[in-house]
N, C-alpha and C positions, 0 to 999 in steps of 0.2 A: 375171406374179408372177415376183419375184425367184429366182433361181439359180445358186449358187455348187456345180460339183462339180469337185474335187479328183481326182486318180489319177496313177499312178506309183508309189506306193508301193509296199512289198514287202522281202521279207527280202535283204540283203546283205553280204558279208563285208569287215571292216575293209579298209580303202584302197580297197573297191568306189566307184562310181558311181550313180547314180539322178538322174532328171530328173524333178521333180513337175511336174505341168499342172494349171490350175485353169479350168475351160469358165466363162464366166458368160452370163448369159442374161436379161432381164426390167429392164437400167437401161441407160442411155448408159455403156456401158462406159469410153469415151474421156475422159469427165468425171470419172473416180474414182482417186483414189492407189489403188496394190494392194499389199498385205504379205501375207507369209507369217511365221506365229507357229510355234509348237511346245510342245507340252505332253507331259512326260514322267509316269508314275504318282506321286502323290503331289505335285508340282510345281506349280507356278502356271505359265500359258501365257505365253508370251516371246518377242518380238519378234524374229525371224531376219533379214528381209530386208524393205525397202521399197522401191517405184519409184514415181516422181510420173507423173502421168497421162497425160503425154506421151512419159512414158520417160526424159528428159533427166538426169533425177538419182536415184540408187539409194546406200542406205546399207546397211549390215550391222551386226549384233552381233558383240563383238570375238570371240564366240568360234569364229565360222563364215567372219569374214573372212579372204579370198585361197583359200577354199574351194568356197565356194558364190557362184552368180551368178544373180540376179533378172533375167528380163527380161518384155516384152510386146510382144504381136500383138494392134494396137487393129483392125486388119482380121477379126482371129477370135477378137475378145472372150476372150483367154485370156493367161492370167500365167503364167509358167514358175519354176522352182526348179531350175538345174544346181548336184546337190551329187557334187564329189569329194572325193579322200581321206577317206570316211566314217569315223568313228569310231563306237565301243559307245556314247558319250556322244550322241550323235547320236542315238541312239534315243528315238523320240518319236510322239505323234500331230500329224500336219501340217495346218494350217490355214492356208487364205484369208482375206484377209480386204479388202473391196472400202469406201473410205472417201472421204465429201467433207463438205462443208459441214453436220452436223447428220443427215447419215445414214451408217449403219456398216451392211454384212452381213456375215454370216461364211458358209462352207461347213459342209460335214461333217467334214471330215478325212480325212486318207490315213495308215495305219501303216505308220512305216518302223522297220523294227529290222536293229541293224548288228548281227551276231555272228558267230562262226565255228563 
């Protein structure tokens, strides 16, 4: 059975940092590209960052470029999102997604709230 479990969310002040983790099981993690998405209340779910299956390529939305870093550890079946210089507009539910040809899996999400 496939599981994607996000963790690391919480309440942080503007300018602070958080590190999200997404632990995967039930599929061949190293064969899947991994992504982080986020969804704020009343808005669509948007791509934040993406990393290729072996971690050689990554890309970011313009809104987080230079502040967020996606990485993965295929030995631990985990993908990370390091978030620095957080802004109130980063407040959202953050989801990880695993994708390969014809298959997509989603986690349940972790809430990130940036507020003073």
